[in-house]
N, C-alpha and C positions, 0 to 999 in steps of 0.2 A: 387356907380358906380363900375363896375367890374374893376379889375386890368388889365392893358393893357401892352403890350410890342411892341415896334416898330420893324418891320421886313421889309426886302426888298424883293419884288417879281418882277418878270418879266412877262409882259403881251404883247400880240400882240397889236400894235398901234391901229388897227381898233377897237379892243375890248375896249381898254381904252377910245378912243374917243366916242364910243357908250355909255359907262357908264357915261361919263361926260355930255353927252347930256340929261341924265335922272336924274342926281343928282349932287349936288355940294359937296357931301361927299362920295367920292369913297371908303374910308376906311370903313365907315359905311355900304355901299352897299355890299362890299366884306364880311364884318363880318356877315351881315344878310344871305348872300348866304351860307357861311361856316356853320352857325348855322343850317340852313335848312338841309344841307347835313348831318350834324352830327345827327340831329333828325331822318332823314330817315335811317341812318345807324343803330342807336340804335333800331328803330322800326323793321327793317329787322332782326336784331339779336333776338329780342323778338319773332317775328313771326316764325323764324326758330326753336327756342327752343320749342315753343308751338307745332309746327307740329312734331317735334321729339318725343314729349311726347304723343300727342293725335292723330297723323296721319295727312295726308295732308288734306287741306280744300277741301270740295266737290264743285262741280260746282255751286250748289245752294247757298252755303255759300259765294262763291266768287261773285256771282251775287247780293246777298243781300248787301254785303260790298260795291260793286261798286255803287249800287243804293243809299245807305246811304251817301257815300262820294260825289256823284255827285248830290244829291238832287232830284233824279227821283221819280216818283209816287210810284213805287213798293217798294222802301225803306221807304217812308213815311207811307205806309199802314202797313208794317211789324213792323215799329218802334212804331206805335200807340197802 
């Protein structure tokens, strides 16, 4: 299990109540959200570095990526 440290955070009451309606482990819920945000940040940095080296993604590349991410037919055809 990962090492943890107890911290104190302040949340709007409505947000906390909404979270509690969906989970009995608010700490785990917030950890999962923070992990997702960190993965997005790291991915954004990787994509920015790639574009600095190779140039901006074309509209076609962006459309293909969206299709693959969202499972649309265009992405499946190109991935096959």
